[in-house]
matplotlib code that plots the C-alpha trace (Angstrom):
import matplotlib.pyplot as plt

x = [89.3, 90.9, 94.2, 96.1, 95.6, 97.8, 96.5, 99.4, 97.2, 94.0, 91.6, 93.0, 96.7, 95.5, 93.6, 97.3, 99.1, 96.5, 96.8, 100.3, 100.5, 98.0, 100.3, 103.4, 100.8, 100.2, 103.7, 104.9, 102.3, 102.2, 102.0, 99.5, 96.2, 94.7, 95.7, 93.8, 93.6, 93.7, 92.5, 92.9, 89.6, 88.7, 90.4, 93.0, 89.9, 88.8, 92.1, 91.8, 88.9, 89.9, 92.7, 90.5, 88.4, 91.7, 93.5, 89.9, 90.8, 94.6, 94.8, 94.2, 94.3, 91.3, 91.3, 90.1, 89.2, 89.3, 88.3, 90.7, 89.8, 92.2, 92.2, 94.4, 94.6, 95.3, 99.0, 98.6, 97.0, 93.2, 92.3, 88.9, 88.6, 85.8, 86.6, 88.8, 92.4, 91.1, 90.7, 94.4, 96.1, 99.1, 98.2, 100.2, 98.5, 98.7, 98.3, 96.6, 96.4, 96.2, 99.3, 102.1, 103.1, 104.9, 104.2, 102.0, 99.2, 100.8, 102.7, 99.6, 97.7, 100.4, 100.3, 97.0, 98.9, 101.5, 99.9, 99.1, 101.1, 101.6, 103.5, 104.3, 102.9, 103.2, 102.7, 100.8, 100.4, 99.0, 101.1, 104.6, 105.9, 108.8, 108.5, 108.6, 109.1, 108.2, 110.5, 107.7, 109.0, 106.4, 106.6, 104.2, 104.0, 101.8, 103.8, 106.7, 106.8, 109.1, 107.0, 107.8, 105.9, 103.6, 102.1, 98.8, 98.3, 94.8, 93.2, 89.8, 88.2, 84.7, 83.1, 80.1, 79.8, 83.3, 86.1, 88.8, 92.1, 95.0, 96.5, 98.8, 97.8]
y = [115.6, 113.9, 115.7, 112.4, 112.9, 115.1, 116.5, 115.4, 116.5, 118.0, 117.8, 120.1, 118.3, 115.4, 116.5, 118.2, 114.9, 112.7, 115.6, 115.0, 111.1, 111.5, 113.4, 110.9, 108.3, 109.7, 110.7, 107.1, 105.6, 108.2, 105.3, 103.2, 102.8, 101.3, 100.9, 99.0, 100.9, 98.5, 99.5, 97.7, 97.5, 99.8, 103.0, 102.0, 101.9, 105.0, 106.3, 104.8, 106.1, 109.7, 109.2, 107.5, 110.8, 112.9, 110.8, 110.8, 114.7, 114.7, 111.2, 109.6, 106.0, 104.2, 103.5, 100.1, 100.0, 97.1, 96.2, 93.6, 92.3, 90.9, 88.9, 91.0, 88.9, 85.6, 84.2, 83.4, 84.9, 85.0, 87.7, 88.0, 90.5, 92.4, 91.4, 88.4, 88.7, 89.1, 92.6, 92.9, 90.6, 92.3, 95.5, 98.3, 97.5, 100.5, 98.9, 101.3, 101.4, 104.3, 103.7, 101.5, 100.2, 96.5, 96.2, 92.8, 94.8, 95.6, 92.1, 90.3, 92.7, 92.1, 88.5, 88.9, 89.6, 87.3, 84.5, 86.3, 88.3, 92.5, 95.1, 96.6, 96.9, 100.0, 101.0, 103.9, 104.5, 108.2, 107.6, 105.6, 104.9, 103.1, 100.4, 97.4, 94.2, 92.7, 93.8, 96.2, 99.3, 102.5, 104.3, 106.9, 108.0, 111.1, 111.7, 109.7, 109.8, 108.8, 107.3, 105.0, 101.7, 102.4, 105.2, 104.9, 106.6, 106.9, 108.3, 109.1, 109.3, 109.5, 109.1, 110.5, 113.5, 113.5, 115.7, 114.2, 114.0, 112.1, 112.0, 110.3, 108.7]
z = [105.8, 109.6, 110.7, 110.0, 106.1, 104.3, 101.0, 98.2, 94.8, 94.8, 91.8, 89.7, 90.0, 89.3, 86.2, 84.9, 85.7, 83.9, 80.7, 81.1, 80.6, 77.9, 75.8, 76.7, 75.6, 72.2, 72.0, 72.6, 70.1, 66.9, 64.4, 65.9, 64.8, 68.1, 71.5, 74.5, 77.9, 80.2, 83.7, 86.8, 88.6, 90.1, 90.5, 88.0, 85.6, 86.7, 85.5, 82.6, 81.8, 82.4, 80.2, 77.1, 77.8, 76.9, 74.0, 72.5, 72.4, 71.2, 69.7, 66.2, 67.4, 68.2, 71.8, 73.5, 77.3, 79.0, 82.9, 84.5, 88.0, 90.2, 93.2, 95.1, 98.3, 96.5, 96.3, 92.6, 89.8, 89.2, 86.8, 84.7, 81.8, 80.5, 76.8, 75.3, 73.8, 70.7, 71.9, 72.4, 70.4, 68.4, 70.4, 72.3, 75.8, 78.3, 81.7, 84.2, 88.6, 90.5, 92.7, 92.9, 96.2, 95.9, 92.3, 93.0, 91.2, 88.4, 87.9, 88.3, 85.9, 83.5, 83.8, 81.9, 78.9, 78.8, 76.5, 74.1, 71.4, 71.5, 70.2, 73.4, 77.4, 78.8, 82.4, 84.0, 87.7, 89.0, 92.1, 92.5, 96.1, 95.4, 97.6, 95.0, 95.8, 92.2, 89.1, 87.7, 86.4, 85.4, 82.2, 82.8, 86.4, 87.2, 90.7, 92.1, 96.2, 98.9, 101.4, 104.5, 104.4, 107.3, 105.1, 103.3, 99.7, 98.8, 95.7, 95.6, 92.1, 90.9, 94.4, 94.9, 97.2, 97.3, 95.5, 94.0, 95.7, 96.3, 100.2, 102.4, 105.7]

ax = plt.figure().add_subplot(projection="3d")
ax.plot(x, y, z, "-o")
ax.set_aspect("equal")
plt.show()
């Protein structure tokens, strides 16, 4: 790790945050038979996979895992999903990403579901930087972090040869 990087969360702390978020999702959906975990590719999807693993142990509902691919550099919503809308229609959708910066990625991810009826949509992020320029609220957050705009939060998860961690650079 370079000296310009500050460790914010280590592997154990990341897992603790994921466990807590999973329990919050369970509490918010006690009467549901099925929920959709919609992870934004790629680190949001990795986080959704981790949440699914914990939820399978603690929850009685079925979990549908959905991958959302966004063209992040586009000025308009361009998104693809690995499942069609029949998999999320009239269901609870949990939109998952690793870091909330401006809110653009979550807003675009949310756009995927706006033309389809659903029960409710919730948002999950591991780290919320509180620099929103889009009107996005997070429902379940691992860590809220006050940063300056020039700082960057990096989430390393499931990278071969590297331990999971979150750091500020």
